[in-house]
C-alpha positions as semicolon CSV with decimal commas, in nm:
position;residue;x (nm);y (nm);z (nm)
1;M;0,012;0,007;0,004
2;K;0,135;0,332;-0,088
3;H;0,181;0,588;0,189
4;A;-0,014;0,883;0,071
5;L;0,216;1,202;0,157
6;N;-0,014;1,442;-0,027
7;K;-0,302;1,337;0,195
8;S;-0,153;1,288;0,548
9;G;0,151;1,492;0,535
10;L;0,117;1,787;0,328
11;S;-0,066;2,024;0,564
12;H;0,216;1,978;0,817
13;R;0,482;1,980;0,602
14;V;0,791;2,182;0,703
15;T;1,028;2,272;0,419
16;A;1,383;2,137;0,401
17;C;1,655;2,389;0,487
18;V;1,807;2,603;0,163
19;I;2,160;2,463;0,123
20;F;2,348;2,751;0,050
21;S;2,218;2,965;0,335
22;I;2,155;2,755;0,629
23;A;2,209;2,386;0,614
24;L;2,502;2,215;0,767
25;V;2,525;1,842;0,676
26;A;2,371;1,616;0,949
27;S;2,469;1,250;0,954
28;S;2,203;0,989;0,903
29;G;2,090;0,798;1,225
30;A;1,933;0,537;0,991
31;V;2,071;0,183;0,992
32;D;2,168;-0,008;0,676
33;D;2,455;0,218;0,593
34;P;2,559;0,246;0,203
35;A;2,726;-0,087;0,114
36;S;3,003;-0,099;-0,151
37;S;2,768;-0,288;-0,373
38;L;2,429;-0,137;-0,444
39;S;2,283;-0,491;-0,461
40;E;2,371;-0,542;-0,118
41;V;2,112;-0,245;-0,009
42;P;1,759;-0,307;0,091
43;P;1,505;-0,151;-0,162
44;G;1,403;0,143;0,070
45;Q;1,791;0,244;0,119
46;L;1,848;0,217;-0,234
47;S;1,577;0,454;-0,333
48;F;1,673;0,688;-0,050
49;L;2,067;0,676;-0,165
50;R;1,921;0,766;-0,524
51;G;1,745;1,055;-0,405
52;D;1,385;0,934;-0,452
53;H;1,279;0,972;-0,104
54;A;0,877;0,954;-0,171
55;N;0,955;0,591;-0,306
56;A;1,159;0,504;0,005
57;I;0,886;0,616;0,199
58;D;0,644;0,394;0,045
59;L;0,905;0,092;0,048
60;W;0,972;0,128;0,417
61;T;0,595;0,131;0,472
62;E;0,546;-0,179;0,316
63;A;0,861;-0,321;0,513
64;Y;0,686;-0,184;0,825
65;Q;0,362;-0,339;0,757
66;R;0,537;-0,701;0,688
67;A;0,750;-0,657;1,006
68;T;0,427;-0,584;1,202
69;E;0,249;-0,878;1,067
70;N;0,510;-1,111;1,161
71;R;0,568;-0,952;1,504
72;A;0,926;-0,868;1,411
73;L;0,996;-0,587;1,675
74;R;1,354;-0,495;1,548
75;D;1,254;-0,504;1,165
76;Q;0,961;-0,257;1,279
77;M;1,200;-0,025;1,445
78;V;1,449;-0,057;1,137
79;A;1,154;0,035;0,930
80;L;1,048;0,322;1,129
81;L;1,367;0,486;1,170
82;N;1,448;0,449;0,800
83;R;1,137;0,592;0,691
84;A;1,187;0,867;0,942
85;E;1,505;0,975;0,773
86;A;1,294;0,970;0,424
87;Y;1,056;1,204;0,579
88;Q;1,326;1,432;0,723
89;A;1,511;1,430;0,383
90;L;1,176;1,572;0,224
91;G;1,097;1,822;0,510
92;Y;0,810;1,604;0,664
93;Y;0,926;1,671;1,026
94;P;0,613;1,611;1,227
95;L;0,586;1,278;1,019
96;A;0,940;1,191;1,111
97;I;0,900;1,282;1,485
98;A;0,599;1,043;1,493
99;D;0,775;0,763;1,357
100;L;1,085;0,798;1,560
101;E;0,857;0,828;1,880
102;S;0,663;0,518;1,768
103;A;1,024;0,345;1,737
104;L;1,104;0,423;2,091
105;G;0,746;0,282;2,195
106;L;0,879;-0,048;2,055
107;A;1,199;-0,040;2,260
108;A;1,063;-0,244;2,550
109;D;1,415;-0,401;2,665
110;D;1,769;-0,357;2,625
111;S;1,796;-0,614;2,333
112;N;1,761;-0,325;2,090
113;A;1,970;-0,071;2,276
114;D;2,185;-0,003;1,954
115;L;1,864;0,086;1,742
116;T;1,721;0,296;2,035
117;A;2,032;0,496;2,029
118;R;2,002;0,569;1,680
119;V;1,648;0,666;1,723
120;H;1,746;0,915;2,004
121;G;2,011;1,060;1,744
122;S;1,797;1,108;1,454
123;L;1,518;1,242;1,701
124;G;1,794;1,501;1,790
125;N;1,844;1,605;1,442
126;V;1,446;1,688;1,370
127;Y;1,464;1,889;1,703
128;L;1,765;2,073;1,584
129;L;1,620;2,153;1,236
130;Y;1,321;2,285;1,445
131;G;1,544;2,508;1,634
132;D;1,470;2,348;1,993
133;R;1,838;2,300;2,053
134;S;1,786;2,199;2,413
135;R;1,593;1,897;2,319
136;A;1,811;1,824;2,052
137;A;2,099;1,819;2,311
138;A;1,919;1,587;2,518
139;Q;1,880;1,311;2,263
140;F;2,243;1,344;2,137
141;D;2,376;1,275;2,470
142;R;2,155;0,967;2,522
143;C;2,275;0,844;2,193
144;L;2,648;0,914;2,300
145;Q;2,591;0,749;2,635
146;Y;2,510;0,418;2,467
147;A;2,777;0,466;2,183
148;N;3,046;0,529;2,444
149;N;2,963;0,233;2,674
150;A;2,915;0,000;2,380
151;G;3,215;0,132;2,194
152;D;3,035;0,208;1,877
153;K;3,277;0,409;1,692
154;P;3,056;0,460;1,389
155;L;2,776;0,577;1,600
156;Q;3,015;0,814;1,784
157;A;3,130;0,962;1,469
158;R;2,777;1,043;1,345
159;T;2,651;1,172;1,685
160;W;2,956;1,413;1,702
161;N;2,922;1,555;1,391
162;N;2,549;1,633;1,476
163;V;2,663;1,792;1,825
164;G;2,892;2,020;1,594
165;N;2,562;2,127;1,421
166;L;2,419;2,193;1,748
167;L;2,722;2,399;1,872
168;A;2,773;2,560;1,555
169;G;2,400;2,700;1,570
170;G;2,336;2,701;1,937
171;R;2,592;2,949;2,108
172;D;2,471;3,268;2,188
173;Q;2,770;3,480;2,115
174;A;2,666;3,763;2,360
175;R;2,668;3,542;2,649
176;G;2,893;3,252;2,562
177;E;2,606;3,002;2,613
178;T;2,656;2,633;2,525
179;Y;2,421;2,342;2,562
180;P;2,496;2,102;2,810
181;P;2,645;1,851;2,863
182;F;2,866;1,955;2,575
183;T;3,147;2,191;2,651
184;E;3,328;2,161;2,306
185;T;3,322;2,387;2,051
186;A;3,147;2,315;1,695
187;R;3,510;2,280;1,548
188;Q;3,611;2,025;1,806
189;A;3,300;1,809;1,763
190;Y;3,329;1,792;1,395
191;E;3,716;1,726;1,424
192;R;3,631;1,433;1,659
193;S;3,370;1,312;1,416
194;H;3,621;1,329;1,122
195;R;3,876;1,136;1,318
196;L;3,640;0,843;1,441
197;A;3,492;0,826;1,085
198;T;3,822;0,789;0,930
199;E;3,890;0,506;1,168
200;V;3,607;0,314;1,064
201;D;3,641;0,413;0,693
202;D;3,303;0,593;0,655
203;R;3,428;0,822;0,385
204;L;3,074;1,011;0,342
205;L;3,070;1,095;0,717
206;A;3,413;1,210;0,711
207;A;3,367;1,441;0,407
208;D;3,050;1,571;0,569
209;A;3,239;1,640;0,886
210;L;3,509;1,833;0,682
211;L;3,256;2,027;0,503
212;N;3,085;2,137;0,815
213;S;3,418;2,261;0,974
214;A;3,490;2,430;0,671
215;R;3,150;2,634;0,686
216;V;3,246;2,741;1,044
217;A;3,603;2,836;0,936
218;L;3,419;3,054;0,665
219;S;3,180;3,201;0,908
220;E;3,491;3,296;1,136
221;G;3,677;3,445;0,848
222;S;3,937;3,174;0,801
223;Y;3,935;3,144;0,436
224;A;4,246;2,977;0,363
225;E;4,174;2,705;0,635
226;A;3,806;2,674;0,474
227;Q;3,963;2,638;0,124
228;N;4,188;2,354;0,260
229;L;3,909;2,162;0,452
230;L;3,694;2,189;0,137
231;Q;3,957;2,054;-0,095
232;Q;3,989;1,755;0,155
233;A;3,623;1,700;0,160
234;L;3,608;1,714;-0,225
235;A;3,879;1,435;-0,244
236;L;3,663;1,224;-0,018
237;Y;3,344;1,284;-0,192
238;R;3,496;1,189;-0,511
239;R;3,602;0,858;-0,406
240;L;3,227;0,765;-0,279
241;P;2,977;0,547;-0,486
242;S;2,701;0,758;-0,649
243;S;2,438;0,876;-0,431
244;S;2,227;1,178;-0,350
245;A;2,437;1,243;-0,047
246;K;2,759;1,254;-0,267
247;A;2,583;1,457;-0,510
248;M;2,454;1,703;-0,241
249;G;2,827;1,700;-0,083
250;L;2,991;1,823;-0,407
251;I;2,736;2,071;-0,489
252;S;2,752;2,221;-0,109
253;S;3,134;2,223;-0,131
254;A;3,122;2,410;-0,457
255;W;2,898;2,687;-0,341
256;I;3,092;2,727;-0,015
257;L;3,417;2,730;-0,218
258;F;3,239;3,004;-0,436
259;R;3,164;3,217;-0,120
260;T;3,512;3,161;0,009
261;D;3,658;3,254;-0,346
262;R;3,433;3,570;-0,349
263;N;3,563;3,681;0,019
264;A;3,940;3,585;-0,034
265;N;3,955;3,648;-0,393
266;S;4,170;3,338;-0,416
267;Q;4,074;3,236;-0,810
268;L;3,924;2,905;-0,722
269;G;3,686;2,910;-1,025
270;P;3,842;2,586;-1,185
271;L;3,790;2,380;-0,863
272;I;3,437;2,500;-0,803
273;Y;3,312;2,459;-1,160
274;A;3,451;2,106;-1,153
275;A;3,309;2,003;-0,805
276;L;2,963;2,132;-0,920
277;S;2,992;1,958;-1,262
278;E;3,049;1,641;-1,071
279;G;2,755;1,706;-0,846
280;R;2,540;1,766;-1,153
281;E;2,670;1,439;-1,325
282;V;2,598;1,239;-1,018
283;A;2,248;1,379;-0,981
284;E;2,166;1,314;-1,358
285;E;2,296;0,949;-1,328
286;L;2,036;0,902;-1,035
287;A;1,772;1,098;-1,209
288;D;1,756;1,322;-0,860
289;Q;1,571;1,603;-0,977
290;R;1,617;1,781;-0,645
291;S;1,984;1,767;-0,656
292;L;1,998;1,852;-1,008
293;S;1,785;2,153;-0,960
294;Y;2,010;2,271;-0,678
295;A;2,327;2,212;-0,916
296;I;2,192;2,403;-1,205
297;G;2,052;2,659;-1,003
298;F;2,395;2,727;-0,829
299;L;2,546;2,729;-1,149
300;A;2,306;2,996;-1,279
301;S;2,392;3,209;-0,954
302;M;2,766;3,206;-1,053
303;Y;2,707;3,307;-1,388
304;E;2,497;3,588;-1,248
305;S;2,774;3,689;-1,022
306;E;2,987;3,717;-1,342
307;G;2,774;3,917;-1,540
308;Q;2,669;3,636;-1,781
309;R;2,292;3,726;-1,749
310;E;2,143;3,539;-2,070
311;E;2,316;3,210;-1,987
312;S;2,231;3,251;-1,600
313;L;1,864;3,335;-1,675
314;R;1,842;3,007;-1,921
315;L;2,006;2,777;-1,638
316;S;1,778;2,937;-1,385
317;R;1,456;2,854;-1,581
318;E;1,598;2,508;-1,631
319;A;1,647;2,474;-1,266
320;L;1,301;2,602;-1,171
321;F;1,137;2,350;-1,404
322;L;1,340;2,061;-1,223
323;A;1,216;2,193;-0,889
324;W;0,869;2,186;-1,015
325;Q;0,897;1,822;-1,104
326;A;1,065;1,730;-0,788
327;S;0,765;1,894;-0,607
328;A;1,020;2,119;-0,420
329;P;0,848;2,451;-0,355
330;E;1,119;2,521;-0,104
331;I;1,360;2,546;-0,392
332;V;1,107;2,677;-0,650
333;Y;1,107;3,040;-0,478
334;L;1,485;3,051;-0,492
335;W;1,474;3,028;-0,870
336;Q;1,177;3,240;-0,916
337;W;1,355;3,496;-0,693
338;Q;1,666;3,454;-0,907
339;I;1,480;3,477;-1,250
340;G;1,308;3,814;-1,098
341;R;1,664;3,968;-1,045
342;L;1,786;3,868;-1,378
343;L;1,506;4,012;-1,564
344;R;1,504;4,316;-1,368
345;S;1,898;4,383;-1,443
346;Q;1,794;4,319;-1,818
347;G;1,537;4,615;-1,810
348;D;1,246;4,350;-1,808
349;R;1,029;4,511;-1,536
350;D;0,710;4,332;-1,614
351;G;0,883;3,999;-1,627
352;A;1,066;4,064;-1,330
353;R;0,772;4,197;-1,128
354;A;0,569;3,852;-1,235
355;A;0,867;3,642;-1,116
356;L;0,894;3,814;-0,785
357;E;0,517;3,796;-0,714
358;A;0,530;3,418;-0,808
359;A;0,816;3,400;-0,540
360;V;0,622;3,555;-0,285
361;S;0,330;3,360;-0,385
362;T;0,535;3,032;-0,339
363;L;0,651;3,154;0,005
364;R;0,295;3,196;0,106
365;T;0,247;2,839;0,104
366;L;0,556;2,768;0,290
367;R;0,606;3,049;0,573
368;S;0,420;2,903;0,836
369;D;0,629;2,566;0,817
370;L;0,990;2,719;0,757
371;V;1,232;2,613;0,991
372;V;1,557;2,757;1,149
373;G;1,784;2,476;1,079
374;F;2,131;2,481;1,169
375;S;2,180;2,875;1,163
376;G;2,289;2,987;1,506
377;G;1,938;3,130;1,554
378;A;1,947;3,346;1,278
379;S;1,646;3,306;1,039
380;L;1,597;3,234;0,673
381;F;1,395;3,549;0,691
382;Q;1,712;3,740;0,778
383;E;1,924;3,598;0,482
384;D;1,700;3,488;0,204
385;V;1,314;3,491;0,253
386;G;1,296;3,865;0,374
387;A;1,506;3,974;0,069
388;V;1,244;3,823;-0,163
389;Y;0,987;4,050;-0,029
390;L;1,183;4,359;-0,029
391;D;1,307;4,297;-0,380
392;L;0,950;4,309;-0,471
393;V;0,884;4,621;-0,264
394;D;1,180;4,804;-0,411
395;L;1,067;4,703;-0,775
396;L;0,698;4,835;-0,690
397;L;0,820;5,148;-0,547
398;E;1,028;5,199;-0,850
399;D;0,713;5,136;-1,052
400;S;0,500;5,385;-0,864
401;E;0,718;5,673;-1,005
402;H;0,641;5,576;-1,370
403;Q;0,274;5,536;-1,329
404;P;0,066;5,786;-1,553
405;T;-0,222;5,858;-1,328
406;P;-0,249;5,953;-0,933
407;E;-0,495;5,642;-0,929
408;L;-0,240;5,410;-1,058
409;V;0,036;5,559;-0,817
410;Q;-0,196;5,468;-0,509
411;A;-0,292;5,125;-0,641
412;T;0,102;5,045;-0,674
413;L;0,167;5,195;-0,300
414;V;-0,112;4,979;-0,158
415;Q;0,041;4,692;-0,316
416;V;0,389;4,784;-0,171
417;R;0,194;4,798;0,178
418;D;0,008;4,471;0,124
419;T;0,352;4,303;0,028
420;M;0,507;4,459;0,340
421;E;0,196;4,323;0,540
422;L;0,258;3,969;0,424
423;L;0,628;3,995;0,516
424;K;0,538;4,109;0,879
425;T;0,307;3,806;0,903
426;A;0,578;3,569;0,766
427;E;0,824;3,694;0,999
428;L;0,631;3,668;1,299
429;E;0,547;3,283;1,196
430;D;0,899;3,230;1,151
431;Y;0,992;3,370;1,503
432;F;0,724;3,164;1,675
433;R;0,757;2,870;1,428
434;D;0,393;2,827;1,404
435;N;0,096;2,969;1,219
436;C;-0,026;3,145;1,551
437;V;-0,152;3,435;1,361
438;A;-0,396;3,223;1,134
439;Q;-0,670;3,270;1,398
440;L;-0,632;3,635;1,400
441;L;-0,618;3,628;1,017
442;A;-0,952;3,514;1,025
443;K;-1,090;3,814;1,222
444;Q;-0,895;4,083;1,009
445;K;-1,031;4,370;0,862
446;P;-0,907;4,577;0,562
447;V;-0,618;4,793;0,653
448;D;-0,808;5,104;0,554
449;E;-1,076;5,042;0,834
450;L;-0,808;5,027;1,083
451;V;-0,658;5,385;1,037
452;V;-0,963;5,604;1,088
453;E;-0,823;5,717;1,405
454;A;-0,459;5,706;1,340
455;A;-0,168;5,719;1,119
456;V;0,021;5,415;1,031
457;L;0,399;5,456;0,947
458;Y;0,590;5,150;0,748
459;P;0,951;5,257;0,759
460;I;1,141;5,023;0,494
461;L;1,495;4,981;0,522
462;L;1,680;4,916;0,200
463;P;2,058;4,904;0,123
464;D;2,060;5,273;-0,028
465;R;1,765;5,450;0,116
466;V;1,488;5,435;0,385
467;E;1,134;5,438;0,236
468;L;0,863;5,571;0,466
469;L;0,510;5,438;0,380
470;L;0,231;5,634;0,549
471;T;-0,105;5,508;0,557
472;L;-0,383;5,794;0,658
473;P;-0,758;5,803;0,634
474;T;-0,705;5,968;0,292
475;G;-0,479;5,715;0,131
476;V;-0,102;5,586;0,122
477;K;0,179;5,836;0,095
478;R;0,538;5,773;0,051
479;A;0,864;5,959;0,157
480;T;1,207;5,876;0,063
481;V;1,513;5,942;0,283
482;R;1,870;5,897;0,137
483;V;2,047;5,702;0,413
484;G;2,126;5,358;0,381
485;A;2,046;5,072;0,591
486;Q;2,373;5,037;0,753
487;E;2,407;5,416;0,836
488;I;2,066;5,411;1,009
489;T;2,162;5,087;1,187
490;E;2,439;5,233;1,348
491;Q;2,250;5,530;1,446
492;V;1,995;5,312;1,603
493;L;2,256;5,127;1,802
494;T;2,395;5,431;1,930
495;F;2,054;5,556;2,017
496;R;1,952;5,231;2,227
497;R;2,286;5,223;2,422
498;L;2,275;5,582;2,538
499;L;1,902;5,554;2,623
500;E;1,983;5,319;2,882
501;K;2,182;5,592;3,076
502;R;2,095;5,889;3,295
503;T;2,236;6,129;3,061
504;R;2,137;6,357;2,780
505;Q;2,370;6,216;2,538
506;Y;2,082;6,041;2,366
507;I;1,966;6,387;2,235
508;R;2,184;6,391;1,894
509;P;2,093;6,050;1,767
510;A;1,726;6,105;1,893
511;Q;1,729;6,417;1,675
512;Q;1,902;6,234;1,387
513;L;1,631;5,970;1,370
514;Y;1,372;6,197;1,410
515;D;1,480;6,386;1,086
516;W;1,497;6,055;0,893
517;L;1,181;5,897;1,038
518;I;0,950;6,162;1,132
519;R;1,046;6,482;0,964
520;P;0,972;6,391;0,610
521;I;0,617;6,314;0,686
522;R;0,568;6,571;0,957
523;A;0,345;6,806;0,711
524;D;0,099;6,514;0,642
525;L;0,067;6,425;1,008
526;D;-0,016;6,789;1,088
527;Q;-0,261;6,830;0,797
528;A;-0,458;6,514;0,893
529;N;-0,462;6,608;1,241
530;V;-0,312;6,270;1,368
531;E;-0,314;6,222;1,738
532;T;-0,208;5,838;1,733
533;L;0,104;5,709;1,537
534;V;0,136;5,349;1,483
535;F;0,455;5,209;1,400
536;I;0,518;4,899;1,203
537;P;0,893;4,875;1,241
538;S;1,166;4,660;1,033
539;G;1,483;4,503;1,159
540;V;1,683;4,706;1,389
541;L;1,418;4,974;1,444
542;R;1,216;4,712;1,653
543;T;1,507;4,737;1,924
544;I;1,414;5,121;2,012
545;P;1,131;5,320;2,132
546;M;0,980;5,592;1,915
547;A;0,867;5,794;2,198
548;P;1,196;5,978;2,270
549;L;1,273;6,075;1,921
550;H;1,344;6,446;1,947
551;D;1,265;6,740;1,698
552;G;1,511;6,978;1,873
553;K;1,240;7,117;2,094
554;K;1,034;6,811;2,241
555;H;1,018;6,437;2,235
556;L;0,760;6,273;1,995
557;V;0,558;6,153;2,300
558;E;0,472;6,515;2,369
559;S;0,319;6,551;2,016
560;Y;0,174;6,199;1,958
561;A;0,028;5,898;2,141
562;S;0,225;5,601;1,985
563;A;0,201;5,212;1,941
564;V;0,380;4,960;1,764
565;T;0,266;4,637;1,607
566;P;0,422;4,342;1,389
567;G;0,140;4,405;1,123
568;L;-0,194;4,580;1,096
569;T;-0,365;4,263;0,964
570;L;-0,273;4,081;1,297
571;L;-0,483;4,316;1,490
572;D;-0,851;4,246;1,624
573;P;-0,942;4,594;1,701
574;R;-1,174;4,690;1,968
575;P;-1,177;4,958;2,246
576;I;-1,154;4,836;2,588
577;S;-1,471;4,866;2,786
578;A;-1,428;5,027;3,122
579;V;-1,746;4,827;3,248
580;S;-1,586;4,490;3,140
581;V;-1,227;4,537;3,297
582;N;-1,157;4,260;3,516
583;P;-0,796;4,206;3,583
584;L;-0,580;3,900;3,691
585;L;-0,290;4,050;3,881
586;S;0,032;3,846;3,956
587;G;0,407;3,884;4,027
588;L;0,711;3,812;4,234
589;S;0,860;4,058;4,488
590;E;1,091;3,814;4,637
591;S;1,402;3,679;4,499
592;T;1,349;3,322;4,335
593;Q;1,561;3,103;4,081
594;G;1,862;3,338;4,143
595;F;1,643;3,668;4,020
596;E;1,702;3,978;4,184
597;P;1,376;4,080;4,429
598;L;1,147;4,336;4,292
599;P;1,059;4,489;4,609
600;H;0,809;4,758;4,473
601;V;0,586;4,472;4,296
602;K;0,350;4,431;4,615
603;S;0,271;4,809;4,607
604;E;0,224;4,795;4,231
605;L;-0,030;4,524;4,253
606;E;-0,187;4,669;4,575
607;S;-0,251;4,998;4,378
608;I;-0,389;4,814;4,071
609;H;-0,619;4,627;4,283
610;Q;-0,745;4,907;4,471
611;L;-0,834;5,104;4,122
612;L;-0,970;4,800;3,943
613;G;-1,014;4,512;4,164
614;G;-0,952;4,171;4,054
615;E;-0,784;3,835;4,163
616;V;-0,415;3,863;4,305
617;F;-0,143;3,593;4,313
618;I;0,183;3,721;4,431
619;D;0,498;3,545;4,509
620;A;0,434;3,168;4,656
621;E;0,089;3,228;4,523
622;F;0,210;3,311;4,164
623;R;0,218;2,930;4,048
624;T;0,135;2,806;3,748
625;V;-0,114;2,570;3,843
626;K;-0,332;2,861;4,024
627;V;-0,326;3,092;3,719
628;V;-0,453;2,793;3,498
629;K;-0,732;2,729;3,748
630;A;-0,821;3,098;3,757
631;L;-0,832;3,156;3,376
632;N;-1,063;2,843;3,366
633;D;-1,280;2,955;3,644
634;R;-1,360;3,311;3,491
635;P;-1,282;3,528;3,204
636;Y;-1,028;3,837;3,256
637;S;-0,992;4,121;3,027
638;I;-0,650;4,212;3,164
639;V;-0,354;3,984;3,278
640;H;-0,089;4,167;3,446
641;V;0,248;4,010;3,541
642;A;0,488;4,206;3,732
643;S;0,786;3,947;3,710
644;H;1,116;3,921;3,555
645;A;1,081;3,835;3,151
646;E;1,338;3,807;2,897
647;F;1,298;3,807;2,529
648;K;1,562;3,614;2,296
649;A;1,635;3,570;1,944
650;D;1,506;3,195;1,993
651;A;1,143;3,208;2,095
652;R;1,190;2,895;2,285
653;E;1,425;3,073;2,489
654;S;1,205;3,366;2,577
655;Y;1,038;3,331;2,922
656;L;0,842;3,481;3,227
657;V;0,931;3,392;3,578
658;T;0,694;3,237;3,802
659;Y;0,759;3,140;4,164
660;D;0,786;2,782;4,075
661;G;0,948;2,798;3,719
662;R;0,954;2,970;3,378
663;L;0,662;3,023;3,141
664;T;0,771;3,015;2,768
665;M;0,591;3,167;2,497
666;D;0,405;2,860;2,425
667;N;0,317;2,818;2,799
668;L;0,196;3,178;2,797
669;E;-0,010;3,111;2,475
670;S;-0,182;2,813;2,619
671;L;-0,267;3,009;2,940
672;I;-0,410;3,309;2,793
673;K;-0,603;3,110;2,514
674;L;-0,784;2,944;2,791
675;S;-1,005;3,224;2,791
676;Q;-0,980;3,305;2,411
677;F;-1,273;3,103;2,300
678;R;-1,512;3,303;2,512
679;E;-1,722;3,602;2,418
680;D;-1,444;3,832;2,547
681;P;-1,080;3,723;2,531
682;V;-0,803;3,916;2,710
683;E;-0,784;4,262;2,599
684;L;-0,424;4,347;2,761
685;L;-0,150;4,180;2,864
686;T;0,082;4,373;3,087
687;L;0,454;4,258;3,137
688;S;0,602;4,519;3,370
689;A;0,962;4,385;3,416
690;C;1,085;4,258;3,099
691;A;1,373;4,274;2,890
692;T;1,520;4,253;2,528
693;A;1,877;4,220;2,449
694;A;2,018;4,573;2,293
695;G;2,046;4,567;1,916
696;D;1,896;4,201;1,876
697;A;1,611;4,277;1,618
698;R;1,507;3,921;1,629
699;A;1,471;3,934;2,004
700;A;1,273;4,244;1,976
701;L;1,041;4,079;1,729
702;G;0,952;3,844;1,999
703;L;0,836;4,120;2,211
704;A;0,645;4,290;1,923
705;G;0,459;3,971;1,868
706;V;0,398;3,869;2,209
707;A;0,030;4,007;2,195
708;V;-0,025;3,798;1,897
709;K;0,121;3,468;2,045
710;A;-0,054;3,499;2,369
711;G;-0,377;3,542;2,215
712;A;-0,441;3,909;2,383
713;R;-0,558;4,196;2,159
714;S;-0,283;4,421;2,301
715;A;0,034;4,405;2,519
716;L;0,201;4,655;2,743
717;A;0,593;4,546;2,780
718;S;0,937;4,751;2,806
719;L;1,246;4,671;2,574
720;W;1,486;4,688;2,897
721;F;1,433;4,646;3,254
722;I;1,414;4,943;3,434
723;N;1,394;5,086;3,787
724;D;1,142;4,901;3,993
725;Q;0,987;5,213;4,140
726;A;0,982;5,380;3,808
727;S;0,775;5,109;3,636
728;S;0,549;5,072;3,932
729;D;0,469;5,450;3,906
730;L;0,410;5,444;3,523
731;I;0,217;5,130;3,524
732;A;-0,034;5,263;3,808
733;A;-0,060;5,597;3,612
734;F;-0,154;5,424;3,291
735;Y;-0,435;5,203;3,458
736;Q;-0,560;5,531;3,605
737;R;-0,587;5,716;3,287
738;L;-0,723;5,414;3,124
739;R;-1,031;5,413;3,329
740;K;-1,123;5,766;3,199
741;P;-1,420;5,727;2,956
742;G;-1,310;5,727;2,590
743;A;-0,927;5,703;2,667
744;S;-0,747;5,476;2,445
745;K;-0,478;5,268;2,556
746;A;-0,205;5,441;2,356
747;E;-0,316;5,789;2,499
748;A;-0,313;5,651;2,822
749;L;0,040;5,534;2,783
750;R;0,139;5,873;2,653
751;Q;-0,007;6,062;2,961
752;A;0,138;5,820;3,202
753;Q;0,493;5,878;3,013
754;L;0,445;6,246;3,053
755;A;0,374;6,215;3,419
756;L;0,696;6,068;3,455
757;I;0,885;6,309;3,242
758;A;0,743;6,595;3,478
759;D;0,884;6,404;3,773
760;K;1,241;6,515;3,837
761;R;1,338;6,170;3,942
762;Y;1,244;5,986;3,611
763;R;1,281;6,284;3,355
764;Y;1,545;6,068;3,164
765;P;1,406;5,841;2,898
766;V;1,575;5,525;3,089
767;Y;1,282;5,542;3,301
768;W;0,994;5,619;3,100
769;A;1,085;5,546;2,728
770;P;1,114;5,144;2,722
771;F;0,749;5,081;2,767
772;L;0,585;4,996;2,439
773;L;0,189;4,947;2,395
774;I;0,189;4,672;2,135
775;G;-0,112;4,564;1,903
776;N;-0,439;4,712;1,936
777;W;-0,406;5,084;2,057
778;L;-0,768;5,156;2,089
């Protein structure tokens, strides 16, 4: 019986990692390693080696069914493990996990300890692809424990390669964190894998370890060392029998050599083309359309870099056709994007626009399932996917300058805005690695219906300029500032650093950023009598508050109420009702789990309780089980948490501290959504003691998306941890003003910030500026 992927797996599909942007080579945990003669290889493994992973899945499914009928426990585990590897190769990670967990369930005793260890190793790889590095580390540790005890060098070699991938992607450079129990560097892990693989004559794994080590050397700027490692890897790949792994190893080596050549100017052209040609020949021999698409597409990229645009365009179209034939949309968008760039460089604007729109359309079918992979916490959106959207935006903005009528200009600018909305949604889904916005998208209203009471500003950072897209009740307007993304990034980083000091040194960058981001649109704001300015920031702009921008006389907060949101279409707009305010108040004043005490939390919660009523959980009462019960028992319009919180580049490492543990974003989502299906879900989530790493745009994206993820309409949170007393005073002032009839949340925050500015103790932005209203500002 065929295993119907298009029925059971497609809706859960996670795309394979893009090899030239993120994918390190993971060693297989499957049994039945490649034999010297293909006649000795089981049919399922043979299909796998030839790159026909869908057929391999069918064959291993049949093998599993036979083993089940014969009650052959070990054969069942072998079939599940190998089928999981095939699922993983195609990017069907949830199905791979299901098979691996089933295999673990069959391991009832120690008689299959070797297989169980391999299952743990394979499961670790899947977790690593999801970006869940802590779970991956635990699985690799269990695999190594068996391999070391049993003296299983082949398994040791494979696992150390995978540990290298973990460490290459898992170290937080700012804090020097690693993943226990591993204290090695990625390079040390790869070197150990290479040494062990050489001892057991596993040439494929030895080559993979060298290739991975070369990638790390390249990322460190060690170009000569990277070249040497790659040349060693190529020599090993060339001695292997034909397989999909060999083809991709040669192709990967060629691409990394190409990157090395561009950086080091070492004239490696002949070696690069030879490796790519050999990889292409192997893929053609195997009829492996996926690998062949990569080989031809990468060759087209190289021709593009050399200015051979006609040949590059021809090859890109051939690669695109092969990607369609291979049913590989995760490759399709790459070549659509490449074709768009080439056509634009040739002056074919209509063709370029069609190709880029097709690439964005392809990405929309993938985005909820894209994974981080072995990328050090970096995201596909930071390297490739975001650039596709921005290339289309850049082209559309250029097109708007050539439209013959104001109506067509407006229509083009609306398409720019809509494309930015698609990017914002995709970025947030990528950060949280789920389709958490889908439920809100079902409730969305047209953007133009949301801006009746506010102006919405999209600052778009491009390499050579900043585009300001302003949405007003009267339509969309555009302003261009001739300052590149790099220059504005440097100014933002300086501004953020100075904001966290009790000094007025922040004024100069505050004025410069005002001149770039606000002054070009100020006349439009005045003409429209705008009172609330909603920012939808990009990149590094997410790491700063806009309230302390300065026009030379006063701060922005003195002129406008403001809010930020990851995207307008992610909002479920509705003003808060003073009648229905019912808060759940919680927090920590005592030291716990090594975190400093927050002595003013008690008075903060007491003052809010006196003002609004509600239920209070403080210190030992602030336990997850009690909060769960409270949210189950009754609906709350406000959930207030006065406790340490931290947002990091990895959503799984972002958390809130409770008395008995930490709440991750997934935990928080589960809690808040207990009331989401009621008529009145949580209106406001307040986090009064959180922090986001300075300059970390991806961590700030998590803060910006916290309301969406948690299922609340709005969130009030801070970019950095501030004085405990100042935070309590600002929060109390915010709630006092929120009680006034007709007061919006944005205006309530503005008035609270102005109150702190007027207090000599808190006049510096370090005290009042970090608080952001996120999401629905009404």
